[in-house]
N, C-alpha and C positions, 0 to 999 in steps of 0.2 A: 644214266641215272635219273630216276623219276622222283620228283619232290612232291610230297603230299601237301597240297595247299591247305588242307584242313588243319594243319599244325599252326597255321598263322591265323589267329582270330582277327576278324575285321574290327576296326576301331569303333567304339560306341559313339553315338551322336554327341556332338559338342554340347556341353551344358549351357544353359541360357545365362551367360555372364557377359556383361558389357566389356569389350576389349579395353585394355589399358592404353593401347596405342593403335592408331589407324593410319595407314599409309596408302596413298594413291601414286602409282608409278606411271609416268609418261615416257614412252620409248621414242627416241629420235631416229631418223633414218640412219642406217649404218651404226647403230648403237653398239657399245662394247659389252659383250655378254658377261665378262668376268665381273665388272663392277655391279651390274644388275643382279647376277646370281649370288655374289658375295652378300649383298645387302638383304635380298629376299630370303636366302637360306638361313641367315642368322635369325631373321624374324620367325621363320618356320620352326626352327628347333627351339626357340625361346617360347613359342606360342603354346606348347603342349608338353605333356610328359612323354618320356622315351622318344620314339621316332614316329609318333602317330600323326603329326602334321595337321591337327585340327586347329582352326583359327579361334582359340579361346582367349588367351591373354593378348595376342597380337592379331590384327586384321590387315589384309593387304588386297589390292586389286589393281590390275593393269587397265588404265583408262585411256581414251583417245577420242578425237573428234569423229572418227569413223571406226567401223569394226574390221577394216582391212588389215591383213597381217603386216607386221613390221619386220623388215629383214635386218639382222645384226651384221656387223662387219665381217663375221666369220661365215655368213650365209644362212645361219639358222633363222627361221621365221617364228615370230610369237604373235598369237592372236590376242588383241585386246579383249577384256572381259565386259567392258561397259563403256557406253558413251559418257562424255564428261558429266558427272553429277555436280551437285552443289559442292564447291570446294570446302565449305564449312563442315562437311561430313567427315573430313580427314583432320588429323593432327599435323600431318606433313604431306606436301605434294612434292614428289621427287622426279625431276627430269633427268633421264639418263642420256648423256652425250655419247659421241662416237667419232667417226672419221670426219675430219674437216675437209672441205666446207659443207659436205652433204648433211651433216647433223643440224646445220643452221637452216636448212630448207624446210621449215615448218610452216604449216598454214597459219594465217593470222589468228584463227580461232584458238590455236594452242598458246600463242603469245598472250592473247586476251585472257585466256583462262589462268595463266600464271599471274598476270596482273590482278585479276579478280581474287585469286587466293590471297594475295598480300593485302588487298583492301579488306578482306574478311579476317585479317590477322591470323591467317594460317601460315605456318612456317613453310618456306620453299627451299628445297635442296637441289643442287646440281652436282651430279656424279660425272667424273671424267671431264670431258669438254662441255658438260652441262653448264659449267661456269661461263663459257662463251655464249651459251643460249641466254642465261640470265642477264649477262652484261648487254647482249644484243637487244634484250627487252627493256633496257634502261633501268633495271632493278638494282644494279650493283654500284652505281655512281657514288663516290665517296665512301665505299665500303672496302674492308679487307676481303681477300678472296684467295682460297687455296687452289693453286694450279700446278700441273706437272712441270718439272723443271725444263722439259724439252719444249714446252709451249710458252714459257714465260715471255720471251722476247716478242713472239707473235702476238700474245695477248696484250702486252703493254703497248704495242704499236696500234692495235685496233681500239683499245679502250683506255685511253690515258687518264680518265677520271677514276679508275679503279686501282686499288693497291694490291698487286699480285704477291702472294706468299708461297714459297716453294719448300719450306722446311717443316710443314705440319701436315698430319694426316687429314685434318679437316679444320675448317674455320667456321664459327657461327658468329656472324656479326648482325645483331639486331633482327634475328629471325630469318636471315638469309644465310643458308648453310652451303658451303662448297667443299668438295672433296676431289683430289686429283685422280681418283679412280683406282682400278686394280683391287688388290686386297685391302687397301686403305678403307674401302667401303665397309669392310667388316668392323673396323674400329669405330666408324661413325654409327653403324647400326647398333653395336654393343653399347655405345655411350647413350644413345636415345632409349634403348631398351632398359638400361640401368636406371635412367631417370624416371621412366614411366612405370616399369614393372618390377623394379628392384634388382639388387645385385645378383641374387641367385639365378634369375632368369637370364641375365646377360651372360653370366659365366656358363650356364648350360648351353646357350647358343654358340659360344666359342668352342667349348670342350667337345660338343657333338660334331663340330666341323674339324676336330683335331688341331685346333689353334691353341697356342699357349695362352692360358687364361689370364696371365699377368700382362700380356701385351697391351691391352686397352687401358690398363691402369696408369699408363704414362700420360693420359689425357683425361682430365676431369670432365664429367658430363656437364653440359651447360646448365646454368642455374636459372630458375625463373627470374625474369626481369634482368638478366645479366647485361642486356643491351643498355640498360639505364646506368650501369656502372661506368659507361664510357660514352654518355650521350652528349657531352659538351656543355652541360649546365652543372656548375659546381655544386649548387644546392641539392640537386637530385643525386648526383654521384656520391656526395658525402652522406646523404640521407640513406642511400642503399647500404653503404658500408656500416653505418651505425645500426640500421635495422638488422642486418645479418649477424651483428655481434650481440644483439639483444633479443633473440627469439624468446627466451624464457623470462625476460624482465622488460617487457615493453613499457614505455612511458608515453605520456600524452604527446600529441603532435605539437602542441604549444611548447612543451619542453624540448622537443626535437628542433623546432625553429630557434629557440634560445641557444641551444648548444651549437648551432650552426652560425649564430650571429645574424640571423635573417628574421624578417617579420613573418608572421603566420600567413598573411595575404600573399607575400612574395613566394613563399614555399608552395602554397596551393596553386598559384599560377604556374610555377615552374613544372609541377607534376602534371598539370592540365595540358601544358604544351608537349612535354616529353613522353608522358605515359597515358594521357587521356583518362586518367584515374586520379582519385585523391590519394594523398600519402597514406592515409589510414587504411584505404582499401588495398593498396600495394603491400603494406606491412602485414595486414591480416592474411593475404594470399601467400606471402612468403612463409608465414608461420604455419599455415595449413599445408603447404607443400612439404615442409619439413615433417609435419605430423603424418602426412601420406607416406613419406619415405620410411618413417619409423614403424608404421603399421606393417609395411611390407618386409622390413629387414631386421626387426627386433621382436622379442617376446614381451616387451613392456606392456603393461595394461593400458587401456584407453585413458584411465585417470592419470597415470604417470605421464603419458604422452601429452595429455591436455596441459598439465602443469609445466612440462618441459617446453611447450610451445607458447606459454604465456597466457593461457586461457584460465578463467577463474575456477572452472570445474569441468568435469567430464560432460555435463549436459550442455554447457556453453560451447565447448569444442564440437560436440556432436551436432548441434544445430547449424553451426557454420560449415562443418564438413559436409553435411547433407545438402546444404544450399549450393556448394561449389561442385561436389562430386556426385550428387544424386543418390547417395545412400549413406547410412550411418557408418561410423568407424567399425563397429562390431560386425555389421553385415558385410562390409567391405572385406574385412580380415577373414571372417568365417567362410565366405564363398570361395576365396582364393585358397585357403587351406584345404577345403573340401575338394576342390578341383585338383 
C-alpha cells in the first residue's frame, strides 16, 4: 500500500511568540529514557496545536558540556543540541538520572552548571535518580526530596542531611524539584505547564499522550514564592498566607506588619533575608502571577482582572504586567489566542 505524502501538509513556521516555559535537559550516563520521554513529550504536545510539535508555547533543548552522544540505560543514544548556555536562558534546568552509580559519573563542569543555575535563581529539577545527582552536588541539604521507594534506604544512607519522600509524584522545595521518575515525570511536566501556559495546555499535553487528564489534578502546581511559605521565618510565612488571601484587597505593608505584630523594619529585614526582595515587591508579583493565570484561563476583561488582582485600574495593571512579562496583558492574550 502506497501512502501519498501530499495528503500531509507540512507544519507552517512557528509564529514569533516568546515561549511561556523554557527547559534545558541534561542527560546523565545511563539515563532512564522513560522519565526523559515522558517530560519532553508532554512539553511537545502542549507547545503547539494538534500534533505539529512546533516550539511555540514551550521550548526545550538538550544541553551538555560536549556534543558527544549520551547513552540511555536501554542502549539508545541521544545527541545533545547545544553546549551549556547561560542557565538564565531557561526557566528550568532538568537533570535526568539513571542507573546507579554510573549516572553520578558526571564531569565537574556539569555539577558546576547546576550550581550556577541555582545561583541565577533558575529552578533545577532531578528526574529519577537525578535526586542523587542534586544531593551529590550539595544542593539538597535540609530539603525534602522525592525518591523512588526502591532507592529510599540507599539515598538516606548516602545523604543524611536530605529528607527523602516516597509517596509523592514530585516535590518542589524552594526551587529544587525532584521526581522519582517513570510516568511521574508526566505529572511534573503537566504541573509546570499548567502554571506557565494555563490549564488548557496542560490538559492537551496529557490527553494527546492518552493519559487521564484528571490524574495530575491530585497535585497542585507550585505557587510563586511557595518556598517562602515554609522558609522558617514566621513573619515571612504568615505574610505570604495573608498576601495570598488578599489579592483583590491589598493593604499597606505597614498594615501587614501591624497585623503580624511585627515592626515594619523587622518585616523588611525578614524578607531581605528569605526572599532578597521587599514584601511589597513579592506581593505585587503574586498578584501579577494571578493576573497572568486569569488571562490564560478565563475570558474576563483586562479591567476585571486588574480589579480582581488589586490594581487601581487597567492601566496600572498593564504597566506592571509589561514590566514583569515584557508585553501588555492585551498583547499577551491576543497573541496566544491567535496562535
